[in-house]
C-alpha positions in Angstrom: -43.6 -18.3 -47.1 -40.6 -19.4 -49.2 -37.8 -21.4 -47.7 -35.5 -18.4 -48.1 -37.8 -16.2 -46.0 -38.2 -19.0 -43.4 -34.4 -19.3 -43.0 -34.0 -15.5 -42.8 -36.6 -15.4 -40.0 -34.9 -18.1 -38.1 -31.5 -16.3 -38.4 -33.0 -13.1 -37.1 -34.6 -14.8 -34.1 -31.2 -16.5 -33.3 -29.4 -13.1 -33.5 -32.0 -11.5 -31.2 -31.7 -14.5 -28.7 -28.0 -14.2 -28.5 -28.2 -10.4 -28.1 -30.7 -10.8 -25.2 -28.5 -13.4 -23.5 -25.4 -11.3 -23.8 -27.2 -8.3 -22.2 -28.4 -10.3 -19.3 -25.2 -12.2 -18.7 -23.3 -11.2 -15.6 -19.6 -11.5 -15.0 -18.5 -14.4 -12.7 -18.2 -13.4 -9.1 -14.8 -12.6 -7.7 -13.0 -15.6 -6.0 -11.0 -13.3 -3.8 -12.6 -13.2 -0.4 -11.1 -9.8 0.3 -13.0 -8.2 -2.6 -16.7 -7.4 -2.2 -18.9 -9.0 -4.9 -21.5 -6.1 -4.7 -20.9 -3.7 -7.6 -21.8 -0.6 -5.7 -19.5 -1.5 -2.8 -16.7 -2.2 -5.2 -17.2 1.2 -6.8 -17.1 3.0 -3.4 -13.8 1.3 -2.5 -12.2 1.9 -5.9 -13.2 5.6 -5.8 -11.8 5.7 -2.2 -8.5 4.5 -3.4 -8.4 7.1 -6.2 -9.1 9.8 -3.6 -6.4 8.4 -1.3 -3.8 8.5 -4.0 -4.0 12.3 -4.3 -4.4 13.2 -0.6 -8.2 13.7 -0.7 -8.5 12.1 2.7 -12.0 13.3 3.7 -13.5 12.0 0.5 -11.6 8.7 0.7 -12.7 8.3 4.3 -16.3 9.0 3.4 -16.2 6.3 0.7 -14.6 3.7 2.9 -16.9 4.4 5.7 -20.0 3.9 3.5 -18.5 0.7 2.1 -17.7 -0.7 5.5 -21.1 0.1 6.9 -22.7 -1.6 3.9 -20.5 -4.7 4.4 -21.2 -4.7 8.2 -24.9 -5.0 7.4 -24.8 -7.4 4.5 -21.6 -9.4 5.1 -20.6 -8.8 8.8 -17.2 -10.3 9.8 -16.4 -11.3 6.3 -13.0 -11.1 4.8 -14.3 -8.2 2.6 -15.5 -6.4 5.8 -12.1 -6.8 7.4 -10.3 -5.6 4.3 -12.5 -2.5 4.2 -11.7 -1.6 7.8 -8.0 -1.9 6.9 -8.6 0.7 4.1 -10.4 3.0 6.5 -7.6 2.7 9.1 -5.0 3.6 6.5 -6.6 7.0 6.0 -6.8 7.7 9.7 -3.1 6.8 9.9 -2.3 9.4 7.2 -4.3 12.0 9.1 -2.4 11.4 12.3 -5.3 9.8 14.2 -3.0 7.0 15.4 -5.3 5.6 18.1 -8.3 5.4 15.8 -6.2 3.7 13.1 -4.8 1.2 15.6 -8.3 0.3 16.8 -9.5 -0.3 13.2 -6.4 -2.3 12.3 -7.1 -4.5 15.4 -10.7 -5.1 14.3 -9.6 -5.9 10.8 -7.0 -8.4 12.0 -9.5 -10.1 14.3 -12.1 -10.5 11.5 -9.6 -11.7 8.9 -8.1 -14.3 11.3 -11.6 -15.5 12.2 -12.7 -16.1 8.6 -9.8 -18.4 7.9 -9.9 -17.4 4.3 -7.7 -14.3 4.2 -4.3 -14.4 2.6 -1.7 -14.6 5.4 0.3 -11.9 3.6 -2.6 -9.5 4.1 -2.7 -10.2 7.8 1.1 -9.7 7.9 0.7 -6.3 6.3 -1.8 -5.2 9.0 0.6 -6.3 11.7 3.4 -4.3 10.1 1.2 -1.2 10.0 0.3 -1.7 13.6 4.0 -1.9 14.4 4.5 1.3 12.4 2.0 3.1 14.6 3.9 1.9 17.7 7.2 3.2 16.2 5.6 6.6 15.4 4.4 7.0 18.9 7.8 6.0 20.4 9.6 8.5 18.2 6.9 11.1 18.6 6.5 11.4 14.9 3.4 13.3 13.8 2.8 13.9 10.1 -0.9 14.5 10.0 -2.2 15.1 6.5 -5.1 17.6 6.0 -8.6 16.4 5.1 -8.3 18.2 1.7 -5.0 18.8 -0.3 -3.9 22.4 -0.8 -5.2 24.2 -3.8 -1.7 25.2 -5.0 0.7 22.7 -3.5 4.4 23.6 -3.5 5.4 19.9 -3.0 4.2 16.7 -4.7 2.0 14.4 -2.7 4.5 11.5 -3.3 8.1 12.1 -4.3 9.8 11.1 -7.5 11.0 7.6 -6.7 14.1 8.0 -8.9 15.2 11.1 -7.1 14.5 9.5 -3.7 16.6 6.5 -4.6 19.4 8.7 -5.9 19.4 10.5 -2.5 19.4 7.2 -0.6 22.2 5.9 -2.8 24.5 8.7 -1.8 24.6 7.1 1.7 26.1 3.9 0.3 29.7 4.8 1.3 28.6 5.1 4.9 27.2 1.5 5.1 29.8 -0.2 2.8 32.0 -0.9 5.8 29.4 -3.2 7.4 31.1 -6.1 5.7 34.8 -6.7 4.7 34.2 -9.6 2.3 33.3 -9.7 -1.4 30.8 -7.1 -2.6 27.2 -7.9 -1.7 23.8 -6.1 -2.0 21.9 -5.7 1.2 18.3 -4.9 0.4 16.7 -2.4 2.9 13.1 -1.4 3.2 12.6 2.1 4.6 9.6 4.0 5.7 10.3 7.8 5.5 8.1 10.7 6.3 7.4 13.6 4.0 9.7 15.8 6.0 12.6 13.3 5.9 12.3 11.4 9.1 13.0 7.6 9.1 10.3 5.7 10.9 11.6 2.2 10.2 14.4 0.5 8.3 14.5 -3.3 7.9 16.9 -5.6 6.1 15.3 -8.1 3.7 16.2 -11.3 2.0 19.3 -13.3 3.1 20.5 -10.4 5.3 17.3 -10.2 7.4 18.1 -10.5 11.1 21.9 -10.8 10.3 24.8 -8.9 11.8 25.5 -7.2 8.5 21.9 -6.2 7.9 21.7 -4.8 11.4 24.8 -2.8 10.9 23.4 -1.3 7.6 20.2 -0.4 9.4 21.9 1.3 12.3 24.2 3.3 10.1 21.2 4.5 8.0 19.3 5.5 11.1 22.2 7.7 12.1 22.8 9.1 8.6 19.3 9.8 7.2 18.5 12.7 9.7 21.4 14.5 8.1 20.7 13.5 4.5 19.1 15.7 1.9 16.0 13.8 0.8 13.2 15.0 -1.5 10.3 16.4 0.5 6.7 15.5 -0.2 3.2 16.1 1.3 2.2 12.5 2.2 2.6 11.4 5.8 5.1 8.7 4.8 6.1 6.3 2.0 8.0 3.1 1.8 11.1 2.7 -0.4 13.4 -0.3 -1.1 17.1 0.1 -1.9 19.9 -2.4 -2.3 23.0 -1.1 -0.5 26.4 -2.5 -1.5 28.7 -3.7 1.3 32.1 -5.3 1.2 35.5 -4.7 -0.3 35.5 -3.2 -3.8 37.5 -0.4 -5.3 34.6 1.8 -6.2 31.3 2.1 -4.4 28.4 1.5 -6.8 24.7 1.1 -6.1 21.9 0.0 -8.3 18.4 1.6 -8.2 15.3 -0.4 -8.3 11.6 0.4 -8.4 
């Protein structure tokens, strides 16, 4: 065998070796304790999210249930297990099954706290959703979504955000009187049902828990039931809007996403 043929053979063997290694190589495992490392479980949860985005609640619930049962067997009381229960609770909440949702949220919170590895913001989110359920019960708000979306819906599942913010912005003159100083923006987070009911409004940022923030929230609670807001099919959705308060010759408000 000539030197040229030997070199060619060695080169081919090296190419084959690299190819085989690249096929067998696996991506590094996720470092997020809330994300399952099992590919099949991840696929179930991802598909469940896709179903949930379009109101296919029965399909979403089926996926999350399968994923949670799998995690309960293989990684019981892990952060991924708690996160999955939170996903399942969110679908029950949309479908109006408040007690079942509250129970699942409580289980998820207990598991996530016990692991000591969950992001505190994630636990805070669960607490806010449990609080939302309490508010819905107090206000007798029922907005149960169907298991399957209608074939020919007359309303979008979620509203156009720009149109919703335009409608919310029209309420600015009502809240502007909450402060008589220089113009300032008070950022408000609102949870609104598909038929236009306000579940919760909270001031954020420097005006959280302030007299001005409370004033804006109270005026919005009184004004929103009379406002013309875009309707949608989802149980509810959250929106953030910066309302302008204070003395200025012309009321202006800025939309944000």
